[in-house]
C-alpha positions, 0 to 999 in steps of 0.5 A: 592889788597883789600882795608884795612878795619878800625876797625871802619868799622869792628865794623859798619859791625858787628853792621849791622849783629847783627841788621839784626840778631835781626830782623830775630830772632824776626820774626822767632825765633832761630830754624827756622832762618837760616844764609841765612835769616841773610845774606839776611836781612843784605843785605851783601854777604855771604862772608862778613858775613864769615869774622866775623862769621861762623854760625848762632850760632856764630852770636847769641852768639855774639849778646847775649854778646853784649846785656849782656854788654849793660845791665851791663852798664845800671845797673851801670848807674842806680845805679849812677843816682838813689838817693838810692840803693833801688830806683835803685832796684825798677826801675830795677824790675819795668822796667821788667813789660814793658819788659815782656809785650813786650816779644813776640816782642823781642828776648826772645823767641829765647833765650828760644829756644836756651837754652831749646832746646840745654840744653844737649849741653855742650857749650850751658850749659856753656854759660847759666851758665856764663850768670846766674852767671853774672846776680846773681853777678850783683844783689848781687853787687847791694844789697851789695852797699845798705849794704855798704851805710847803706841802707840795713840790710838783714836778709838772705844771699845776694847771696841767695836773688839774686838767688831767685829774678832771679829765680822768674823773670825768671819764670814770663817771661817764663809763660808770654811768654807761657800764656800771661802777662795779664793772669799771672798778671805780675804787681802784681807779680813784686809788690809782689817780690819787697815787699819780697825783701824790707823786706828781705833786711831790707830796712831802711826808 
């Protein structure tokens, strides 16, 4: 009879699989990575992997969900610890400069492969749509807190501002990955985006 596995052990094994998958996706991207690569990287048997995930795609989806949850927690912590909402906005967007310079050594290229190569697949489009909607909702909530606290007096709908900011960031990331962060002047673009947001949000001194 097989020994019973505790919830803590299950979580540890899932984390081990995700950590191994992250290394594989960084090294090989999404399309070239295989479940065999992840099994070998995790130093677990294929049978153990199958207890939790049936495919490379399931692992990738689980990894994205976990990272999205972590990013959501980090955003709320940033809002709680920043002296003002605008300070939190500045910190969030300024951090993107460092993140963008590290794109080639991250899982970001695998994200683009997964969604762009599979945009015709309804399941992937649904996942992308959910992630997009959540990111917009998070930004909009951040802006709304500024209004509630009397810091912002926006001159356009917050939902539109959130979408414009997200699209601008996504474009910067895509170009940085394809052409190079230095070539497209990432810091200058982020500064310009912040200046636009500060004006459009009507940030009060």
